[in-house]
C-alpha positions as CSV (number, residue, x, y, z in Angstrom):
1,M,-47.4,0.8,26.2
2,R,-46.7,1.8,22.3
3,G,-43.4,1.4,20.9
4,G,-41.7,1.6,23.8
5,Q,-43.4,5.0,25.0
6,P,-45.7,5.9,28.0
7,T,-49.4,6.5,27.2
8,A,-51.4,9.1,28.8
9,G,-55.3,8.7,27.1
10,G,-53.7,8.1,24.7
11,S,-51.3,11.3,23.5
12,G,-47.8,9.6,23.8
13,R,-47.4,12.2,26.6
14,L,-46.9,11.0,30.6
15,P,-49.4,13.0,33.0
16,D,-48.7,15.9,34.0
17,D,-46.3,16.4,31.7
18,P,-47.7,19.4,28.8
19,T,-44.1,19.8,28.2
20,G,-43.5,16.3,27.4
21,R,-39.7,15.9,28.9
22,G,-40.7,13.5,31.1
23,A,-37.9,12.5,33.5
24,E,-34.6,11.6,32.8
25,A,-33.3,8.0,33.6
26,L,-30.6,5.4,32.3
27,A,-31.9,2.4,31.8
28,G,-31.1,-1.0,34.2
29,G,-32.1,-3.4,36.1
30,S,-32.8,-7.1,34.9
31,E,-35.4,-8.4,33.0
32,A,-36.2,-10.3,36.0
33,I,-37.4,-7.5,38.3
34,A,-38.6,-6.2,35.2
35,R,-41.3,-9.0,34.9
36,L,-42.7,-8.5,38.8
37,I,-43.3,-4.5,38.0
38,S,-44.5,-4.6,34.9
39,S,-47.9,-4.8,35.8
40,A,-47.5,-1.6,38.1
41,E,-49.5,1.4,37.0
42,Y,-50.9,5.1,39.0
43,S,-53.2,7.7,39.1
44,R,-53.5,10.8,40.4
45,G,-56.4,10.0,42.4
46,S,-58.2,13.2,41.1
47,A,-60.5,13.6,38.2
48,D,-58.9,12.4,35.4
49,R,-57.8,9.2,37.5
50,A,-59.4,6.5,34.5
51,S,-57.8,8.3,31.5
52,S,-54.3,8.8,33.6
53,M,-53.5,5.5,34.3
54,V,-49.7,4.3,32.8
55,P,-48.2,0.6,32.7
56,V,-44.6,0.3,34.2
57,G,-42.4,-1.3,30.8
58,K,-38.5,-1.2,31.9
59,V,-37.1,-0.9,35.2
60,V,-34.8,2.4,35.2
61,A,-31.5,2.8,37.7
62,T,-31.1,7.1,38.3
63,L,-33.5,9.4,38.2
64,S,-32.2,13.3,37.4
65,Q,-34.8,15.6,38.4
66,R,-35.2,19.3,40.9
67,A,-36.9,18.1,43.2
68,S,-37.7,20.9,44.5
69,R,-38.0,23.1,42.3
70,R,-42.3,23.3,41.5
71,T,-43.7,25.4,38.3
72,D,-47.0,25.5,41.3
73,A,-48.1,23.9,44.1
74,S,-48.5,20.0,42.8
75,Q,-46.8,19.6,40.5
76,P,-42.8,19.4,39.8
77,V,-39.7,20.3,37.1
78,Y,-38.3,17.5,35.8
79,T,-34.6,18.3,33.1
80,H,-34.9,16.8,29.4
81,A,-36.8,13.8,28.5
82,T,-35.5,10.7,27.9
83,R,-39.2,9.2,27.9
84,N,-38.5,5.3,26.3
85,Y,-36.8,4.6,29.5
86,T,-38.5,6.4,32.5
87,P,-42.2,5.1,33.1
88,L,-40.6,3.4,37.1
89,L,-39.0,6.5,37.5
90,W,-42.2,8.6,36.2
91,L,-44.3,6.2,38.8
92,L,-41.8,7.2,41.7
93,A,-41.2,10.8,41.3
94,R,-45.0,10.9,41.1
95,V,-45.8,8.4,44.4
96,A,-43.2,11.4,46.4
97,H,-44.5,14.8,45.1
98,G,-48.1,13.9,45.1
99,C,-49.7,11.0,43.6
100,D,-52.4,9.0,45.9
101,V,-52.6,5.7,45.3
102,V,-50.4,3.1,43.8
103,T,-51.2,0.2,42.0
104,V,-49.7,-3.1,41.5
105,G,-51.2,-5.9,40.0
106,R,-54.8,-6.0,41.5
107,S,-53.5,-4.4,44.3
108,S,-53.7,-0.9,45.4
109,L,-51.6,1.3,48.2
110,P,-52.7,4.4,49.3
111,V,-49.4,6.4,50.4
112,H,-50.1,9.2,53.3
113,D,-46.4,9.2,54.4
114,R,-44.7,11.7,52.0
115,G,-40.9,11.3,53.4
116,I,-41.8,8.0,54.2
117,A,-42.4,7.7,50.7
118,R,-39.4,9.2,50.0
119,L,-37.2,7.7,51.9
120,G,-38.5,4.2,50.2
121,L,-38.7,4.4,46.8
122,L,-35.1,5.9,46.9
123,F,-33.8,3.0,48.4
124,L,-36.0,1.5,45.9
125,A,-34.0,2.8,42.6
126,S,-30.9,2.3,44.5
127,L,-31.0,-1.1,44.3
128,L,-32.3,-1.1,40.8
129,A,-29.4,1.0,40.2
130,L,-27.0,-1.2,41.7
131,A,-28.6,-4.8,39.5
132,G,-28.3,-2.4,36.6
133,L,-24.8,-2.1,37.9
134,A,-24.2,-5.5,38.3
135,I,-25.4,-6.7,35.5
136,G,-23.3,-4.3,33.3
137,W,-20.5,-5.1,34.8
138,T,-21.1,-8.9,34.6
139,V,-21.5,-8.4,30.9
140,G,-18.0,-6.1,30.3
141,A,-16.2,-9.3,31.9
142,S,-17.2,-11.5,29.7
143,V,-16.5,-9.4,26.6
144,Q,-13.0,-8.9,27.9
145,S,-12.2,-11.9,28.5
146,G,-13.2,-13.3,24.9
147,G,-17.2,-13.8,25.0
148,G,-17.7,-11.3,22.7
149,P,-16.5,-10.3,19.2
150,P,-12.7,-9.5,18.9
151,A,-11.8,-5.5,18.4
152,A,-11.2,-4.6,14.8
153,A,-7.4,-3.8,13.6
154,I,-6.8,-0.7,12.7
155,A,-5.5,-0.3,9.5
156,P,-3.1,3.0,8.9
157,A,-3.0,4.6,5.5
158,A,-0.2,4.0,3.0
159,T,2.0,6.9,3.7
160,P,5.6,6.8,3.6
161,S,7.6,6.1,7.1
162,S,9.0,8.8,9.0
163,T,11.6,5.9,10.7
164,T,13.5,3.3,9.4
165,A,10.5,1.6,9.7
166,S,8.8,1.0,6.6
167,P,5.4,2.7,5.1
168,S,2.2,1.0,6.3
169,L,0.3,-0.8,3.4
170,S,-3.7,0.6,3.7
171,P,-6.0,-0.5,4.5
172,A,-4.0,-3.7,6.5
173,A,-1.1,-2.6,8.5
174,T,-1.6,-5.2,11.2
175,A,-3.0,-8.5,10.9
176,R,-6.8,-9.8,10.2
177,P,-8.8,-12.4,10.7
178,T,-8.9,-15.2,6.9
179,A,-12.6,-15.7,6.1
180,T,-12.0,-19.5,5.2
181,P,-9.8,-22.0,6.5
182,P,-7.0,-22.8,4.9
183,S,-6.6,-25.4,2.3
184,A,-5.1,-28.2,1.7
185,G,-1.1,-28.0,1.5
186,G,0.7,-29.5,-1.2
187,D,3.5,-31.9,-0.5
188,G,4.0,-30.0,3.9
189,A,1.2,-29.6,5.8
190,T,-0.9,-26.1,5.8
191,A,-1.5,-25.1,9.7
192,S,-4.4,-22.8,10.1
193,V,-3.7,-19.2,10.8
194,T,-5.3,-16.3,12.5
195,R,-4.3,-13.6,11.1
196,L,-2.4,-11.9,7.8
197,D,1.7,-10.5,7.7
198,P,1.1,-7.3,5.2
199,R,5.0,-7.9,5.0
200,F,5.5,-10.6,3.4
201,G,3.3,-12.5,0.1
202,M,3.8,-13.3,-3.6
203,S,3.8,-12.0,-7.1
204,A,1.6,-13.2,-9.7
205,H,-0.1,-12.5,-13.5
206,L,-3.7,-12.1,-11.9
207,L,-5.3,-10.4,-15.2
208,S,-3.7,-13.0,-17.8
209,G,-6.1,-16.1,-17.0
210,P,-10.2,-16.2,-16.1
211,V,-11.4,-14.1,-12.5
212,E,-11.5,-17.4,-11.2
213,T,-8.0,-18.3,-11.2
214,A,-7.6,-15.0,-9.9
215,A,-10.0,-15.5,-7.1
216,S,-8.3,-19.2,-5.8
217,Q,-5.0,-17.6,-6.2
218,I,-5.3,-14.5,-3.9
219,D,-7.6,-17.0,-1.6
220,M,-4.5,-19.6,-1.3
221,L,-2.6,-16.9,0.2
222,A,-5.3,-15.1,1.9
223,D,-5.3,-19.3,4.1
224,D,-1.8,-19.6,5.0
225,G,-1.6,-15.9,6.4
226,L,0.2,-13.9,3.2
227,G,-1.4,-10.3,3.8
228,V,-0.2,-8.7,0.1
229,V,0.2,-9.7,-3.7
230,R,2.2,-8.4,-6.3
231,F,0.9,-8.2,-10.0
232,D,1.5,-6.9,-13.3
233,V,-1.0,-4.5,-15.1
234,S,0.3,-4.1,-19.2
235,W,-0.2,-0.4,-20.2
236,R,-0.4,-2.0,-23.8
237,A,-2.7,-4.3,-23.8
238,M,-5.4,-1.7,-21.3
239,E,-5.1,0.6,-23.6
240,P,-4.9,0.4,-27.2
241,S,-5.6,3.0,-28.2
242,R,-5.4,6.4,-26.4
243,G,-8.3,6.9,-24.2
244,I,-9.7,3.8,-24.8
245,Y,-9.4,1.5,-22.3
246,Q,-10.2,-2.3,-22.0
247,G,-10.0,-5.3,-19.4
248,L,-10.5,-2.9,-16.4
249,E,-13.6,-5.0,-15.2
250,K,-11.7,-8.1,-15.3
251,M,-9.1,-5.6,-12.9
252,D,-12.0,-4.3,-11.1
253,A,-13.4,-8.1,-10.0
254,V,-9.3,-8.8,-9.2
255,V,-9.1,-5.5,-6.7
256,D,-12.3,-7.0,-5.6
257,A,-11.3,-10.5,-4.4
258,V,-8.0,-9.1,-2.9
259,A,-10.2,-6.7,-1.0
260,K,-12.4,-9.4,0.3
261,R,-9.4,-11.2,1.9
262,S,-8.3,-7.7,3.5
263,M,-5.0,-8.0,1.9
264,Q,-2.9,-5.8,0.2
265,A,-2.7,-5.0,-3.7
266,I,0.4,-3.9,-5.4
267,V,0.5,-3.0,-9.3
268,V,3.1,-2.9,-11.3
269,V,2.3,-0.9,-14.1
270,S,4.6,-1.3,-17.9
271,G,4.2,-2.3,-21.6
272,T,4.2,0.8,-24.0
273,P,1.5,0.8,-26.2
274,A,2.1,1.2,-30.3
275,W,0.4,4.3,-30.3
276,A,2.6,6.0,-26.9
277,N,5.8,5.0,-29.4
278,G,5.8,5.0,-32.6
279,G,4.6,1.2,-33.2
280,K,7.8,0.1,-31.8
281,D,8.1,-2.9,-28.8
282,A,5.5,-3.4,-25.6
283,W,9.5,-2.3,-23.9
284,V,10.5,0.5,-25.7
285,P,9.3,3.7,-23.1
286,P,6.7,6.0,-24.4
287,K,7.6,9.5,-26.5
288,R,6.2,11.5,-24.0
289,S,6.0,10.6,-20.0
290,A,2.5,12.3,-19.6
291,D,0.9,9.6,-22.0
292,Y,2.2,7.2,-19.0
293,A,1.5,9.5,-16.0
294,A,-2.6,9.6,-17.8
295,F,-2.8,6.0,-17.7
296,V,-1.6,4.9,-14.1
297,G,-3.6,8.2,-12.7
298,M,-6.3,6.8,-13.9
299,L,-5.7,4.0,-12.2
300,A,-4.8,5.6,-9.2
301,G,-7.9,7.8,-9.2
302,R,-10.5,4.4,-9.8
303,Y,-8.8,2.0,-7.3
304,A,-8.4,4.8,-4.9
305,G,-8.1,3.3,-1.4
306,R,-7.9,0.2,-2.6
307,V,-4.1,-0.2,-4.5
308,A,-1.9,0.5,-1.8
309,G,0.9,0.9,-4.1
310,W,2.0,1.5,-7.7
311,E,5.1,0.4,-8.5
312,V,6.7,2.6,-11.7
313,W,7.5,0.1,-14.8
314,T,9.8,-3.2,-14.1
315,E,13.5,-3.6,-13.9
316,P,14.8,-0.2,-16.5
317,D,18.2,-1.4,-15.5
318,E,17.6,-4.3,-18.4
319,A,18.0,-4.0,-21.6
320,R,15.0,-6.3,-22.2
321,F,12.7,-4.0,-20.4
322,W,14.0,-0.9,-21.1
323,K,15.0,-0.9,-25.1
324,P,16.9,0.1,-26.8
325,R,18.9,0.0,-23.2
326,P,18.8,1.5,-19.6
327,D,18.4,5.0,-19.4
328,P,18.2,6.5,-16.0
329,T,17.2,9.7,-17.2
330,G,14.6,8.6,-19.0
331,Y,13.4,6.4,-16.5
332,A,13.8,9.8,-13.8
333,R,11.3,11.4,-16.1
334,L,9.0,8.8,-16.5
335,L,8.9,8.3,-12.2
336,R,8.5,12.5,-11.5
337,A,5.7,12.2,-14.4
338,A,3.9,9.4,-13.0
339,S,3.8,10.3,-9.2
340,R,3.1,13.6,-9.9
341,A,0.0,11.7,-11.0
342,I,-0.6,9.1,-8.6
343,R,-0.8,11.7,-5.6
344,A,-2.8,13.9,-7.5
345,A,-5.2,10.5,-7.7
346,D,-4.7,9.1,-4.4
347,P,-2.7,10.9,-1.9
348,S,-2.4,8.0,-0.1
349,A,-0.7,5.5,-2.2
350,T,2.2,4.5,-2.0
351,V,4.6,5.4,-5.0
352,I,7.0,2.5,-5.6
353,G,10.5,3.5,-7.9
354,G,13.2,1.9,-9.1
355,S,12.4,-2.1,-9.5
356,I,15.8,-2.6,-10.6
357,A,17.5,-5.9,-11.1
358,F,20.2,-8.0,-9.6
359,D,22.7,-5.8,-7.1
360,D,22.3,-2.3,-9.7
361,T,23.5,0.3,-6.9
362,A,25.0,2.1,-10.0
363,F,21.6,2.4,-11.4
364,A,20.3,4.1,-8.7
365,R,23.0,6.0,-8.3
366,A,21.9,7.8,-11.5
367,L,18.4,8.5,-10.4
368,Y,19.4,10.7,-7.6
369,D,21.7,12.2,-10.2
370,S,19.1,13.2,-12.2
371,G,16.9,14.1,-9.7
372,V,14.0,11.7,-8.6
373,K,14.7,12.2,-4.6
374,G,11.0,13.3,-3.5
375,T,9.3,11.3,-6.1
376,F,9.0,8.3,-4.7
377,D,8.0,6.4,-1.4
378,V,9.9,3.6,-1.4
379,L,12.4,2.2,-3.6
380,S,11.8,-1.6,-5.3
381,I,14.8,-4.0,-6.3
382,H,14.8,-7.9,-7.6
383,P,17.7,-9.5,-6.2
384,S,17.4,-12.4,-8.4
385,T,20.0,-13.8,-6.6
386,S,19.7,-17.3,-7.5
387,P,21.8,-19.6,-7.9
388,L,23.5,-18.0,-4.6
389,A,22.4,-18.2,-1.0
390,P,20.3,-15.6,0.5
391,D,23.1,-15.0,3.0
392,A,26.2,-15.9,1.2
393,D,27.5,-12.6,2.6
394,D,31.1,-13.0,0.6
395,R,29.1,-12.5,-2.9
396,P,27.8,-9.3,-4.1
397,A,24.6,-10.2,-5.5
398,S,23.4,-11.8,-2.9
399,L,20.4,-10.8,-1.0
400,T,22.0,-9.8,2.5
401,V,24.7,-7.7,0.6
402,T,22.6,-6.1,-2.4
403,L,20.1,-5.1,0.3
404,D,22.4,-3.3,2.6
405,A,23.9,-1.9,-0.3
406,F,20.9,0.5,-1.0
407,H,20.1,0.8,1.8
408,N,23.1,2.5,2.7
409,L,23.1,4.0,-0.3
410,L,20.0,5.7,0.4
411,R,21.2,7.0,4.1
412,R,24.6,8.5,1.8
413,E,21.7,10.4,-0.3
414,G,19.6,11.2,2.8
415,D,17.0,9.0,2.4
416,E,17.6,6.5,5.3
417,D,13.4,6.8,5.9
418,I,12.8,6.0,2.1
419,P,12.3,1.6,3.1
420,V,13.5,-0.7,1.1
421,W,10.6,-3.8,-0.9
422,V,11.7,-6.7,-2.9
423,T,9.1,-7.3,-4.9
424,E,10.8,-9.7,-6.8
425,L,12.5,-13.1,-5.3
426,G,13.1,-17.0,-6.0
427,W,14.9,-19.2,-6.6
428,A,14.3,-21.4,-9.9
429,V,13.9,-25.4,-9.8
430,S,14.2,-25.1,-13.1
431,G,15.8,-23.7,-16.4
432,R,18.8,-21.9,-16.3
433,D,20.5,-21.1,-12.2
434,A,18.6,-23.9,-11.3
435,V,18.4,-25.1,-7.5
436,T,17.4,-28.2,-6.2
437,T,13.7,-28.8,-4.4
438,G,15.1,-28.8,-1.0
439,T,18.0,-26.1,-2.0
440,R,14.6,-23.8,-2.3
441,V,12.9,-24.8,0.4
442,D,15.9,-23.5,2.9
443,Y,16.9,-20.7,1.2
444,L,13.4,-19.2,1.1
445,K,12.9,-19.9,4.3
446,R,16.6,-18.2,5.4
447,A,14.9,-15.0,3.4
448,V,12.4,-14.4,5.4
449,D,14.7,-14.1,8.7
450,I,16.7,-11.9,6.5
451,V,13.6,-9.6,6.3
452,R,12.7,-9.9,9.3
453,E,16.2,-8.9,10.4
454,R,15.9,-5.5,9.2
455,P,13.5,-3.6,9.9
456,W,13.7,-0.7,7.0
457,V,13.2,-3.7,4.5
458,G,8.6,-3.1,4.5
459,L,8.4,-6.0,1.9
460,L,9.0,-9.3,0.4
461,T,7.1,-10.8,-2.2
462,V,8.1,-13.9,-3.8
463,R,8.3,-15.2,-7.1
464,T,5.5,-16.9,-8.2
465,V,2.2,-18.0,-7.2
466,S,1.8,-20.4,-10.2
467,T,4.1,-22.4,-13.1
468,A,1.2,-21.8,-14.9
469,D,2.9,-18.4,-15.1
470,D,7.0,-19.3,-14.6
471,P,7.3,-23.4,-14.6
472,G,10.9,-22.5,-13.2
473,F,9.9,-20.1,-10.5
474,G,6.3,-21.3,-9.9
475,L,5.4,-22.1,-6.8
476,S,1.8,-24.0,-7.3
477,T,0.4,-26.0,-9.8
478,A,-3.2,-26.2,-10.5
479,G,-4.4,-24.8,-7.2
480,R,-1.9,-28.1,-5.3
481,R,0.8,-25.7,-3.0
482,S,4.9,-27.1,-3.5
483,E,6.6,-27.7,-0.7
484,A,8.2,-24.7,-1.1
485,W,5.3,-22.8,-0.5
486,D,4.2,-24.4,2.5
487,A,7.7,-24.0,3.7
488,F,7.8,-19.7,2.9
489,A,4.5,-19.4,4.4
490,S,5.1,-21.4,7.3
491,A,8.7,-19.3,7.8
492,V,6.8,-16.5,7.6
493,R,4.0,-17.6,10.1
494,D,6.9,-19.0,13.1
495,T,8.7,-15.8,12.5
496,G,5.7,-13.3,13.2
497,G,5.4,-12.9,16.6
């Protein structure tokens, strides 16, 4: 036996098989049976007896043959070859069809009555087949009961939803196993989790510091079962001159770190380079929407299949982010151009439009009047409800009222299938409109319940990962989780089903 193939006089073919096809068989049986017959050999009892001794190296369970057809008086015809798995059944077939002697070890058994031999060998083959089935049944039962590896979760592509549910994020629309145990918590305990929730996460400034810091923050989120991170890209910083890019290597590393933890990346792109707006402030929009579209299209192509969604600008309804004043028509023009570029570069990516602050449904209506229908897959909002409770239904700026108002607007515009994503939400514990630490803990937990109750709210990323980025809204300090972080993560796990 050489490399699992029987040999005949060193030719690599079975004896009396000039076509090299052999007997078709399915491997089975057990190692114990295989060892019992591993020394079996056969010979035809003819002039070439010495050269046609073949050791049996495997146990086989079934033989496919045309038992009654012969090309001549002595040679059976078999179906196509599976020579690696045929030694024993070749032996059985040869005994039944013309073999003179069976040799096991040093004992030889002449074959006198071929009818009896056929029946006996058929019985033996049947026993071996049953043994193979029994082993297969046992192994299969072990896998089904958890003895084998878990099935991989299927992740749908990031495409618009056809129902009121949100579009799935790519590559992980369902929970996935985490790679490492959770880190130690801050004021609250962090429980061990086994899956990510693609509907909840946090926003972060992952490109503002070292890659190692970004990777650590990503690990913290994944360890707690939070499946999405939203981070910002400054167009102004990354393309300081037309067509000249910097910082892409850092972004490569950050996107790699997100993918390594099977998380989803949402990227918001804003801030105009001086060359694109006549040397003005970063929050003055570009003179040509095509310049912004070319940049975001380049990014979408570079990270195709690895960034789940692209958020076009941030809070264009706010004068501080769209100078000198908000312009729904201008933003609609930017969104249309960016949408075309993103979809051309990565058809699987989600185009996120709006990024509207507070409860500014009037700005959203103006966008529809400017022709944005069909240009985005998701409407994103930043409710910024602090210091209000998230479910203060008697206040127009609360989370519940804001969510329902935007959903009703989408329905009126015939876009009820467009999900609403909350890409920024939080309560500050210092500065203007601050709340107490205990109040923030309570509000974040209630926000999770509010989102769970509304299937058309596809995502919530709370503001923000680190106090280094925002002292008031930050949820961790130097890698140490706050009580509010732990409360939010626990609420996500506890309500995840």
